[in-house]
N, C-alpha and C positions, 0 to 999 in steps of 0.2 A: 330490162325495165320501163317498158312503157308507158306502165303508169306514173314514175317520177315524170313529169312535167306536165303530169295535168292534176299532182296532190299542191296545190296552192294552197300557201299557210291562209283560213277564213274563221270565220267564229258560229257553232250552230247556236242561235239563239233559244233559251229557253223562260218559263215561267222564273216569276219572282227577280227578275232584269241578272237570271242564270248564262250566265255560257258556257261550252265547250270546247276547245280547241279543235279543226278543221284539221288534217291536212301533212303535215311534217311528219308527225307518229300517229300509228294508229287506236283506235279505243275498241274496251272491251267493255260492252254489255254480258250480265252474270245474267243465265240465264234461275228467275225465281219462280216453279209454278205450285201457287199452294190450290190445289184441285186433286181430285183420288186417282184421275182418267189423263193423267198425260202422259202422251207416251215415251218417253223417258224415266222422267222423276215421279211421276204419278201416286195420292199419296203419303209422302214422305213428309212434304210439311202442311198438308188437310188440316187446319184445324189448330196444330202447335207452331205460336204466332211466336213463341219465347226464341224454338227449333226454326225456325222460318229467316227472325233476325240473327239469328248466328253463321248459320247460313253465307246471309247477303254478306255481312263485316269481316267476314273469313275469305269471299270470294271482292270483297272491296281489298284487306290484307293483300294479298294476291297477285290485286295491280286492275280490276274493274273502274270503271271509271260514271257507271250505269248499269243500276240494276232494273233489269227488268220482271217486272210482277202483275204475272195472268192468276185469270181466277175462272177460266172457263179453256180446256182442254179444244186445241182447236184440230186436231190426228183427226186424217178421217174415218167415220163410222164413230164420232164421241157424242154421247148423247149432249144435247145440248140444256144448259141452268139460263134458269129466268136472271133480270138484274138483276132483282133481289138475293137471290143468291149468294152471285159472283160478287155482289158490292158489298156479303158476308163475309165471304173467304179473301176480300183484297184490299178492307178499310185501313181495320185495323192492323196487318202487316204493315200500312201505308205508316198511317201515322208510329207503329212505332218504331221502327226503318228511320224516320226521319228524325227523332227523338236522340236517336242515340251516333246519328252520321251526315254529313253536308254530301254526303256521295247525288250523283241526278237518281231521282226516282224517275221511269219508265211506267207508265200505265199498258196492259196488252190486253186492247181491251176496244168491240169498234162499235159502243153504245154510248151515245152524248151524255144519259143520264150518269153514267160510271165515271165516265170522266172528267166531268167536273166537278163529282165528290170526290176522285180524286184528287186532282189540282187543290182539292181546299187540302183536303189531309195531308197534302204535305209533295206529292206528284209533281212532278216541273218538265215532263216529257208523255205525248198523246202517242202510243203505237196503235196501227192500224191495221190489223189483216186484210178488211175490207178496202184498203185505201181510202174510206171515207164515203165506197158510194155503198154501202149496205148502212147509212146511216148517216148522212150529210150530213147532218147539225153539230156533228162532232168536230167539225172546221168551224163551225162556229165558232163552239170554246177550247178552242186552241188559239183565237185568235183574238176571245174577248179574255183568256186568261196569258195570252204571250206563251204556254206553251210551245216546244217544240212537238212539230209532227212528222213522226213519220209513214205517208204514206205505201203501205204494202202493194204488192198486184197480186193478182190466186188467178189462178184459170177457172174457180168453180164457178156452179151453174152459171156459162156462157158458152157462146161457141169461139175459141179462140184461134187468132191467127195464125196462118202455118210455119212461117219465119219467128223466130222466139226472140228476137230484136224488137221489127217489128208490133209483135203481141204484148212486150213491154211500153214503146211508144205509146199506141193507140192506148193503152189500159190507167199508164202511171197519166197519160199527159190527160185525162178525165178527169182523176184525183187531182190532178196539180191546179185544173180550171175551176174545180170544187171549193179548193184550197184557198184560191186567190178569189172568187167570187166570196167567200166569208168574211175576204180583211189579213188575208196569213199572209203573209209577206216573205216574199223566198227564202232572206235568213233564219229562217223558224221550220223550214221542210228536208225531208230529208228522206231518197228514193231506196224502197228496199226490195227487190230481187224477188225477193220472194220465191225460194229455194223447197222444193218438194209441195206443194199446192196446185194438183191436178196439173203435174208435169211428168214425164217420164221419165227416166234416169238416162235417157239419149236428152231430152231436154235438159235436162238438169246438166249434165256436162256439157254440152253447147252453151249454154247459158255463160256460162263458168267460165268457161274459156276466150269468150265472147265481149264480155261485161264492160271492159273498155268503151266500145260504143256505148251501155246508158251512162258512162260515167261522161262521157263528150252531150251528154242534157241537159249537163252545167250543175247536177246538184250532188251535195253528195251522196255517198252510196252506200246502206245498210247491208249489211250481207248473215243470215242464220241459215247456215248447215249441218248446224250439232248434232251428230246424232243420229242426220233422216237416212232414210232409208236407200237412197242412191245411195251413201256415203254406206251405209254398209254392208250394201250389196257386191264390193268390188273384193271382202275380205277374207277371210277364214273364220269359222266359226268359232275357233279361240280368240277374237277381238274384243271379247269383251265389250266395253261401252264401243268403242271406236271412241276417243278422244283424243287419240297422235292421228289417226284418221282422219278428224275433223281441223290439226292443227295444219294438216298438209295442204286442206280446200282453205285455208286461211293465206295460208302464205299466197294461197295459184292466186287468190285475189287479192291481196293486198296490194300483188307485184301488179294487179296491175288496172291500182286505180281507185276500190275500197276503201273507204274512213272507218268505218264500223265494225264489225267481225261480235254475233253475238251468239253465246256457246254455254254449255254447263260444266261444263272443267275453265277452268281459268288457267292455269297456270303452267298446263302446257303450250295452248294459243298463243301467250303472254313470251314466251318461251322463244317457240317459231317468227312470233311479227318480233323481236326485238333484234332478227340476222336480220330479218330486210327487211326492216327500216335505216339498221345502218348499213345496208347497200346503197339502199335508196337515195340516203343522205351523203355516199361519196358517189352517187352518182351523177349528183343534179352540176347544174353549171354552177 
């Protein structure tokens, strides 16, 4: 359990002066897509704010520390939406959830305008799947508001380096530079290796097994493998929505030092992580 030595206690600083403890216990980020076409739960909550909020509150009861709300599908081949439509989907859900819960709310967007409005509505984390490289002004939003900033790696629209960790370091190094230049302090930054984003199954599994090398970058790591194609690809046709398999990947990642796991089904991952954390706690000096 090599991750134990790398999981020192610290805090992820968020907007509104909030923070989340990082290190000794894994955190779970619950996924709430208010879209018609996300790959796993598209259409379930689109246009139904009450239903979306109830789903979020259920995830909080099950153990989610963060609810990640997204209004544009990031699955391969998804139709893009404009900023106005994205905001129409996410802002009512953020406001309604904040009115009923103190859970940390994350806005899943790469647009600075949407991020700013989301933080004003009650979000305290900005989760950018383009690592602040599609719209660098999003880092300025994080700096101005004090929001936590998750910088995700992607292989889309560029030539990747052949080594998965070298490519992570190159891309995320640029993202960190953008964030720091904008004035985002390191304690507000979390990195996401971007499982499934322009990566083959082999690359995803190699990244999973070598994730400790990215932990050594010095920032907390958030990982989202939930119901991804590379996870489903090793299962039988009767496997359903792959939540048990997702929990297995979460165990492997946590063991190697990942701090936050982003999932659709909270309870299976919560129980799996409880075992890992109990073992890691007993293995600490």
